[in-house]
DRENDO-1510 file (C-alpha; in Angstrom, 1 decimal, always signed):
<recs>
REC; n; res; u; v; w
REC; 1; MET; +10.8; +27.2; +1.1 .
REC; 2; SER; +13.0; +24.2; +0.3 .
REC; 3; GLN; +12.5; +20.6; +1.8 .
REC; 4; PRO; +16.1; +19.2; +1.5 .
REC; 5; ASN; +14.7; +16.1; +3.7 .
REC; 6; ARG; +12.3; +15.1; +0.8 .
REC; 7; PRO; +12.9; +12.8; -2.0 .
REC; 8; LYS; +13.0; +15.0; -5.1 .
REC; 9; PRO; +9.5; +14.9; -6.8 .
REC; 10; ARG; +8.6; +12.9; -9.8 .
REC; 11; THR; +7.2; +14.2; -12.6 .
REC; 12; ASP; +3.4; +13.3; -13.2 .
REC; 13; ALA; +4.5; +11.0; -16.2 .
REC; 14; GLU; +7.3; +9.3; -14.2 .
REC; 15; PRO; +6.3; +5.5; -13.0 .
REC; 16; GLN; +7.0; +4.8; -9.2 .
REC; 17; ILE; +8.5; +1.6; -10.2 .
REC; 18; VAL; +10.5; +2.4; -13.9 .
REC; 19; SER; +11.8; -1.1; -14.9 .
REC; 20; ALA; +9.1; -3.7; -15.2 .
REC; 21; VAL; +11.5; -6.4; -14.7 .
REC; 22; ARG; +12.1; -4.7; -11.4 .
REC; 23; ARG; +8.3; -4.3; -10.5 .
REC; 24; ARG; +7.9; -8.1; -11.0 .
REC; 25; GLN; +10.8; -8.9; -9.0 .
REC; 26; LEU; +9.8; -6.9; -6.0 .
REC; 27; GLY; +5.9; -7.7; -6.3 .
REC; 28; ALA; +7.0; -11.6; -6.7 .
REC; 29; SER; +8.1; -11.1; -3.2 .
REC; 30; PHE; +4.6; -10.7; -1.8 .
REC; 31; ALA; +2.8; -12.9; -4.4 .
REC; 32; GLU; +4.8; -15.8; -4.9 .
REC; 33; GLN; +8.0; -15.8; -2.5 .
REC; 34; GLN; +6.2; -15.1; +0.9 .
REC; 35; SER; +6.0; -17.2; +3.7 .
REC; 36; ALA; +3.1; -17.8; +6.1 .
REC; 37; ASP; +5.6; -16.0; +8.7 .
REC; 38; GLU; +6.2; -13.3; +6.5 .
REC; 39; ALA; +2.5; -13.0; +5.9 .
REC; 40; GLU; +1.8; -12.6; +9.4 .
REC; 41; GLN; +4.7; -9.8; +10.3 .
REC; 42; TYR; +3.2; -8.2; +7.3 .
REC; 43; HIS; -0.4; -8.1; +8.8 .
REC; 44; ALA; +0.9; -7.5; +12.6 .
REC; 45; LEU; +3.1; -4.1; +11.7 .
REC; 46; ARG; +1.9; -2.5; +8.3 .
REC; 47; PRO; -0.4; +0.5; +9.3 .
REC; 48; PRO; -4.0; +0.8; +8.9 .
REC; 49; HIS; -5.5; +3.8; +7.0 .
REC; 50; PRO; -6.8; +6.9; +8.4 .
REC; 51; GLU; -11.0; +6.6; +8.8 .
REC; 52; GLN; -11.6; +9.5; +7.1 .
REC; 53; VAL; -9.9; +7.9; +4.0 .
REC; 54; VAL; -12.4; +5.1; +4.0 .
REC; 55; ALA; -15.3; +7.4; +4.5 .
REC; 56; ASP; -14.2; +9.6; +1.4 .
REC; 57; VAL; -13.5; +6.3; -0.7 .
REC; 58; LEU; -17.1; +4.8; +0.2 .
REC; 59; ALA; -18.5; +8.6; -0.3 .
REC; 60; LEU; -17.8; +7.8; -4.1 .
REC; 61; SER; -21.0; +5.5; -4.3 .
REC; 62; PRO; -24.3; +6.2; -2.8 .
REC; 63; GLY; -26.0; +3.7; -0.5 .
REC; 64; LEU; -24.3; +0.1; +0.0 .
REC; 65; ALA; -21.3; -0.1; -1.9 .
REC; 66; GLN; -20.1; -2.9; -3.8 .
REC; 67; VAL; -16.3; -2.9; -3.5 .
REC; 68; VAL; -13.6; -4.7; -5.1 .
REC; 69; GLU; -10.1; -4.6; -3.4 .
REC; 70; LEU; -7.2; -5.4; -5.7 .
REC; 71; GLY; -4.1; -6.5; -3.9 .
REC; 72; ALA; -5.9; -6.7; -0.7 .
REC; 73; GLY; -2.7; -8.3; +1.1 .
REC; 74; THR; -3.7; -9.6; +4.6 .
REC; 75; GLY; -7.0; -7.5; +4.7 .
REC; 76; ILE; -6.0; -4.3; +6.4 .
REC; 77; LEU; -8.2; -2.0; +4.3 .
REC; 78; THR; -10.9; -4.8; +3.6 .
REC; 79; ARG; -11.2; -4.9; +7.3 .
REC; 80; GLN; -11.7; -1.2; +7.6 .
REC; 81; LEU; -14.3; -1.1; +4.6 .
REC; 82; LEU; -16.4; -3.5; +5.8 .
REC; 83; SER; -16.6; -2.3; +9.4 .
REC; 84; ALA; -17.7; +1.2; +7.3 .
REC; 85; GLY; -20.7; -1.2; +5.7 .
REC; 86; ALA; -19.3; -1.9; +2.4 .
REC; 87; GLN; -19.6; -5.0; +0.6 .
REC; 88; VAL; -16.2; -6.4; -0.3 .
REC; 89; ARG; -14.7; -8.6; -2.9 .
REC; 90; ALA; -10.8; -9.2; -1.7 .
REC; 91; VAL; -8.2; -10.1; -4.9 .
REC; 92; GLU; -4.9; -11.0; -3.6 .
REC; 93; PRO; -2.4; -13.1; -5.3 .
REC; 94; SER; -0.4; -14.6; -2.5 .
REC; 95; ARG; -2.0; -17.6; -0.9 .
REC; 96; PRO; -0.7; -16.8; +2.7 .
REC; 97; MET; -2.1; -13.5; +3.0 .
REC; 98; LEU; -5.2; -14.3; +1.8 .
REC; 99; GLU; -5.4; -16.9; +4.1 .
REC; 100; ILE; -4.8; -14.3; +6.9 .
REC; 101; LEU; -7.5; -12.1; +5.4 .
REC; 102; LEU; -10.0; -14.6; +5.2 .
REC; 103; ARG; -9.4; -15.7; +9.1 .
REC; 104; SER; -9.4; -11.9; +10.3 .
REC; 105; ALA; -11.6; -10.1; +8.3 .
REC; 106; GLY; -15.3; -11.5; +8.5 .
REC; 107; PRO; -17.5; -11.9; +5.8 .
REC; 108; VAL; -15.6; -11.3; +2.8 .
REC; 109; GLU; -15.4; -12.9; -0.6 .
REC; 110; GLY; -11.6; -14.0; -0.9 .
REC; 111; ILE; -10.0; -14.5; -4.5 .
REC; 112; CYS; -6.8; -15.6; -5.1 .
REC; 113; ALA; -5.7; -14.0; -8.3 .
REC; 114; ARG; -4.0; -11.2; -9.9 .
REC; 115; ALA; -5.2; -7.9; -10.3 .
REC; 116; GLU; -5.1; -7.8; -14.1 .
REC; 117; ASP; -6.9; -11.0; -14.4 .
REC; 118; THR; -9.6; -11.4; -11.1 .
REC; 119; GLY; -12.2; -13.7; -12.9 .
REC; 120; LEU; -14.7; -12.0; -11.5 .
REC; 121; PRO; -17.8; -10.7; -13.4 .
REC; 122; ALA; -18.1; -7.8; -15.6 .
REC; 123; SER; -19.8; -4.7; -14.0 .
REC; 124; CYS; -19.4; -6.2; -10.3 .
REC; 125; ALA; -18.2; -3.0; -8.5 .
REC; 126; ASP; -19.4; +0.6; -7.8 .
REC; 127; ILE; -16.0; +1.2; -6.6 .
REC; 128; VAL; -12.6; -0.3; -7.4 .
REC; 129; VAL; -9.6; +0.1; -4.6 .
REC; 130; ALA; -6.1; -0.8; -4.2 .
REC; 131; ALA; -4.3; +0.1; -1.0 .
REC; 132; GLN; -0.4; +0.0; -1.2 .
REC; 133; ALA; -0.3; -2.1; -4.3 .
REC; 134; TRP; -1.0; -0.3; -7.5 .
REC; 135; HIS; +2.5; +0.1; -8.3 .
REC; 136; TRP; +3.0; -3.8; -8.5 .
REC; 137; PHE; +0.5; -4.1; -11.4 .
REC; 138; HIS; +0.8; -3.8; -15.0 .
REC; 139; PRO; -0.3; -0.6; -15.5 .
REC; 140; GLU; -2.4; -1.3; -18.9 .
REC; 141; ARG; -3.6; -4.8; -18.1 .
REC; 142; ALA; -4.6; -3.6; -14.7 .
REC; 143; GLN; -6.4; -0.3; -16.1 .
REC; 144; LYS; -8.4; -2.6; -18.5 .
REC; 145; GLU; -9.6; -4.8; -15.8 .
REC; 146; VAL; -10.7; -1.9; -13.6 .
REC; 147; LEU; -12.8; -0.6; -16.6 .
REC; 148; ARG; -14.3; -4.2; -17.2 .
REC; 149; LEU; -15.3; -4.4; -13.2 .
REC; 150; LEU; -16.5; -1.1; -12.8 .
REC; 151; ARG; -20.6; -0.2; -13.5 .
REC; 152; PRO; -21.1; +2.8; -15.4 .
REC; 153; GLY; -20.5; +5.9; -13.4 .
REC; 154; GLY; -18.1; +3.7; -11.1 .
REC; 155; ALA; -14.7; +5.0; -9.3 .
REC; 156; LEU; -11.0; +3.7; -9.1 .
REC; 157; ALA; -9.2; +4.8; -5.7 .
REC; 158; LEU; -5.9; +4.5; -5.1 .
REC; 159; ILE; -4.4; +4.4; -1.6 .
REC; 160; TRP; -0.9; +5.0; -0.5 .
REC; 161; ASN; +0.3; +5.3; +3.1 .
REC; 162; TYR; +4.1; +7.2; +2.8 .
REC; 163; LEU; +6.4; +7.8; +5.6 .
REC; 164; ASP; +6.6; +11.6; +6.0 .
REC; 165; THR; +10.6; +12.2; +5.5 .
REC; 166; ALA; +10.3; +16.1; +6.7 .
REC; 167; ASP; +11.0; +14.8; +9.9 .
REC; 168; PRO; +14.8; +14.0; +9.9 .
REC; 169; ARG; +14.5; +10.9; +12.2 .
REC; 170; VAL; +12.1; +9.2; +9.7 .
REC; 171; HIS; +14.3; +10.2; +6.8 .
REC; 172; ARG; +17.2; +8.4; +8.1 .
REC; 173; LEU; +14.9; +5.4; +8.7 .
REC; 174; THR; +13.7; +5.4; +5.1 .
REC; 175; ARG; +17.1; +5.6; +3.7 .
REC; 176; ILE; +18.4; +2.4; +6.4 .
REC; 177; MET; +15.5; +0.5; +5.5 .
REC; 178; ARG; +15.5; +1.6; +2.0 .
REC; 179; ALA; +11.7; +1.9; +2.3 .
REC; 180; GLY; +10.0; +2.9; -1.0 .
REC; 181; ASP; +6.7; +4.2; +0.5 .
REC; 182; VAL; +8.1; +7.7; +1.0 .
REC; 183; TYR; +6.1; +10.5; +0.4 .
REC; 184; ARG; +6.9; +12.7; -2.9 .
REC; 185; PRO; +4.6; +15.9; -3.1 .
REC; 186; ASP; +2.4; +16.3; -6.2 .
REC; 187; TRP; +2.9; +12.8; -7.4 .
REC; 188; GLN; -0.1; +11.1; -9.2 .
REC; 189; PRO; -0.4; +7.7; -10.2 .
REC; 190; VAL; -0.6; +8.1; -14.4 .
REC; 191; LEU; -4.0; +6.7; -15.8 .
REC; 192; ASN; -5.1; +6.5; -19.4 .
REC; 193; PRO; -7.1; +9.5; -20.2 .
REC; 194; GLU; -9.3; +7.6; -22.7 .
REC; 195; LEU; -10.4; +5.5; -20.0 .
REC; 196; PHE; -10.6; +7.6; -17.0 .
REC; 197; SER; -11.4; +10.9; -15.8 .
REC; 198; PRO; -8.4; +13.2; -14.7 .
REC; 199; VAL; -7.4; +12.0; -11.2 .
REC; 200; HIS; -8.0; +14.1; -8.2 .
REC; 201; SER; -5.8; +13.7; -4.9 .
REC; 202; ARG; -5.9; +14.1; -1.2 .
REC; 203; GLU; -3.6; +13.7; +1.4 .
REC; 204; TYR; -4.5; +12.9; +5.1 .
REC; 205; ARG; -1.4; +13.6; +7.8 .
REC; 206; TRP; -1.3; +11.7; +10.8 .
REC; 207; GLN; +1.1; +9.7; +13.3 .
REC; 208; ARG; +2.1; +6.4; +14.1 .
REC; 209; SER; +3.3; +5.1; +17.4 .
REC; 210; LEU; +5.6; +2.1; +17.1 .
REC; 211; THR; +8.3; +0.5; +19.5 .
REC; 212; VAL; +11.8; +0.2; +18.2 .
REC; 213; ALA; +11.4; -3.7; +18.1 .
REC; 214; GLU; +8.3; -3.0; +15.9 .
REC; 215; ILE; +10.5; -0.8; +13.6 .
REC; 216; PHE; +12.5; -3.8; +13.4 .
REC; 217; GLY; +9.9; -6.2; +12.6 .
REC; 218; TYR; +8.2; -3.4; +9.9 .
REC; 219; ALA; +11.7; -3.2; +8.0 .
REC; 220; THR; +11.3; -6.9; +7.5 .
REC; 221; THR; +8.0; -6.6; +5.7 .
REC; 222; LEU; +9.4; -4.5; +2.7 .
REC; 223; SER; +9.6; -5.7; -0.5 .
REC; 224; SER; +13.6; -4.5; -0.3 .
REC; 225; TRP; +14.0; -6.7; +2.7 .
REC; 226; LEU; +12.6; -9.7; +1.3 .
REC; 227; THR; +14.4; -9.6; -2.0 .
REC; 228; ALA; +17.6; -8.9; -0.1 .
REC; 229; ASP; +20.4; -11.7; +0.3 .
REC; 230; ASP; +21.7; -12.7; +4.1 .
REC; 231; ALA; +24.6; -10.1; +3.7 .
REC; 232; GLU; +22.3; -7.2; +3.1 .
REC; 233; ARG; +20.0; -8.0; +5.6 .
REC; 234; THR; +22.5; -8.3; +8.4 .
REC; 235; LYS; +24.2; -5.2; +7.1 .
REC; 236; ARG; +20.7; -3.2; +7.3 .
REC; 237; ARG; +19.8; -4.8; +10.9 .
REC; 238; SER; +23.3; -3.3; +11.9 .
REC; 239; ASN; +23.1; +0.1; +10.5 .
REC; 240; LEU; +19.1; +0.1; +12.3 .
REC; 241; GLU; +20.9; -1.1; +15.6 .
REC; 242; SER; +23.6; +2.0; +15.3 .
REC; 243; PHE; +20.9; +4.6; +14.7 .
REC; 244; LEU; +18.0; +3.6; +17.1 .
REC; 245; LEU; +20.1; +2.4; +19.8 .
REC; 246; GLU; +23.0; +3.9; +19.7 .
REC; 247; GLU; +23.1; +7.1; +18.2 .
REC; 248; LEU; +19.6; +7.8; +19.5 .
REC; 249; GLY; +19.6; +6.1; +22.8 .
REC; 250; LEU; +16.5; +3.9; +22.6 .
REC; 251; SER; +15.5; +0.6; +23.9 .
REC; 252; LEU; +13.6; -2.1; +22.1 .
REC; 253; SER; +10.5; -1.2; +24.2 .
REC; 254; SER; +11.0; +2.7; +23.5 .
REC; 255; GLU; +8.4; +4.0; +21.4 .
REC; 256; LEU; +8.8; +6.4; +18.2 .
REC; 257; ARG; +5.9; +8.3; +16.8 .
REC; 258; LEU; +6.5; +8.7; +13.1 .
REC; 259; ALA; +4.9; +11.0; +11.1 .
REC; 260; GLN; +2.8; +9.9; +7.9 .
REC; 261; ILE; +0.8; +10.9; +5.1 .
REC; 262; THR; -1.8; +8.8; +3.3 .
REC; 263; GLY; -2.6; +9.8; +0.1 .
REC; 264; LEU; -5.8; +9.3; -1.8 .
REC; 265; HIS; -6.3; +9.2; -5.6 .
REC; 266; ILE; -9.8; +8.9; -7.3 .
REC; 267; ALA; -10.4; +8.9; -10.9 .
REC; 268; HIS; -13.9; +7.7; -12.6 .
REC; 269; MET; -14.6; +5.6; -15.8 .
REC; 270; LYS; -15.5; +7.3; -18.8 .
</recs>
């Protein structure tokens, strides 16, 4: 059966962000250009991950897992890993985000560095994980750094939260917000087969409730917003108001249940 509301699937070989220049520009909106207020907004409104995702990641290593998290952001996944019993080193290039992580996550070592050059000792991790971040990294350099960090038999776990555009309302929202985190069936990250085993993927379906006011705030945490000029931001907010407040007849306090899909992609070092 066709799925007209879903974006066209990419081939396995097609990168999420084709242009390296565009990848650096969007990534810099988090790593270099983000203000403390923008980091706080991100922290408050970006979604967590299903508990089963965290459990499945930590099941990759028996016993007390030593985890390096790349692109840890404000610590959304970090806190979940710590709560599940892992020991975590969190690597994040954005100082405002890292400060929130260190303030809120608990007992964690925070490193202000890029994923491609963490400065951590070799063979220090049973698991390297990146949530909502791998697409910002330089693919070849990041893979080599992961291989350096992992102990023999270690695993790389890559996580993305997606908005499920099979719901027509969610599809409209993603188009208005220009959200890049949209589910694409059968997509997998491309890893060097000389360095890693074939990728095994799992998906987890769930729902998240946000008020309309929170949806407006969530839209401002997206890289497409952070890199937009004032005119584009005004237009986008006006389109959101037209859809949510006028077309759907909602108020700022109304809640919407948004369909979500979390993808987990796992590969082991060779």
